[in-house]
N, C-alpha and C positions, 0 to 999 in steps of 0.2 A: 460560173457566172460572176460577172463583176458586180461590185457594190453599186448602189445608186450614185450617179454622177461620175462613175468611172467608165473608161472605155477599155474594152478587153480586145486583145489581138492574139491570134494564134497563127503559128507558122509551122511548116514542116520542111525540113531540109534533107536532101539526099547526101549521103556520105561522099566525100571527095574521092575516096579510094576506089570508087566504082561498085562497092557492095550495094545490095538492095536494102540494106538496113537503113531505116529512116530515123532521123533525130527529130524529136518533137520538142518544141518549147513554146511557152506563152508568156505574155507579160501584160500588166495592167497599167494603163496610163491614167493618172488622176485628172479629174475635171478641174475647172478654175477654182471652185470653192475649196476643194481638197488641197490644192496647191497653196492657196492663201492661208489655210489653217496650218499646214506643215511649216511654212515659212514664218508665220506668226509664232508658232510654238518654239521655233529656233531663234527668235528675236532678230529675224532678217527682214528689213523693210522691203516690201515688194509692191509694185504698182502694176496691176494687170488691167488697168483701165487707161484710157478708153479702149474699145475693141479695135478701132481704126482711127488713124490720124491722116487726114487728107490735106495736102498742101497744093493749092492751085494759085500760081503766081505768088502774091504776097499774102494770100489769105489762108488761114488754117481752119479746117472744119473737123471737129471730133465726132465720131460716130459710135454710138453705143447700141449693141444688138441684144434684144431680149426676146423671150418666147412670147410673152404677153404682158401687158400693163393694164391694170385696172385702177379705178378711182381710189381704192384703199391702199395701193402701194406706190402711186405716182409721186407722192410727196417725197419719199426717200430717193426715188429716181431723179427728180428735179434737183434735190440737194446735192446728190453725188455728181450729177452732170455739171452743175454750176461750179463746184469745187474743181473738177477736172478742167473746165474751160478757163477758170482763173489761173490755175497752175500752169497751163500750157499757153496762156495768153492767146487763146483761140478767138477767132472772129465769130464763130458760130458752133452750135451743137445740133446733132441730128440723132433722134432715136428711131431705130428700125426694129419693128416687131411683127410677129405673125398676126397678132391681134392687139389693138389698142381700143379700150372701151371709150364711148363718147365722153363720159365725165373726165377720163384721163386725157383725152385729146384737148378738151377745153382748158384743163390746167396747164398742159404743155404749151398750148398756144398763148395763153395769157402770161406764161413765164418766159416767153421768147425762145422756146426750144422747138426746133423743127422736128417733124415726125413723119413717118411713113409706115404703112402696113401692107401686108400681102394682098389685101382686098382692094388695092388701088387707091386708097386714101393717102394724100400727102399734103403737108404744109411746110414750106421752107421759105424763110426770109433771110435776106442778106443784103449787103450793099448793092443797091440797084437791082434787086431780085425779089420777086414774090411769086411763089408757086403755091396755089391753094385749090385743090380739087374738091374742097368741101363747101365752097361758097354757095349760099342759097340765093336764088334770084327772086 
C-alpha cells in the first residue's frame, strides 16, 4: 500500500518469449506535496502551481484546484493565488473545490478571486463578465 499522498500502480506483463511466466512490477508515483519536498531537499526550484493556466484571446486565467477550502485556511490560499497571478501577469484567478465554506467564499469574493464548487455555487468576475450563482434577491 502506498504512503498517504502517493499513488500506487501495479502491472503484470507476460513474457515476450511466449512462456506463461508473468513478470510483476509495481511503482509508486509521489503526489504534489512529496514532489515539492524532494525538489526542495535537492535545492531545485519548482513551481507546481497553478494547477491550470487558461489563455482565452489575450486574457490569462489561473485555476487552482483544492479538495476543500474553509475559513481557517482561505487566507493562505488567497496569498498563494495572488502571488501566482502576479508572477503570471494573469487577468484573473479561479479556485475550484469540492467544497468551499461560506466564510471562505466571502473572503475569496472580497479578495477578487473567482470560485466554484461541485455543489453548483460559482462566482467569477472578469472584464465585461460577472457570473454569480449566489446572489440573494
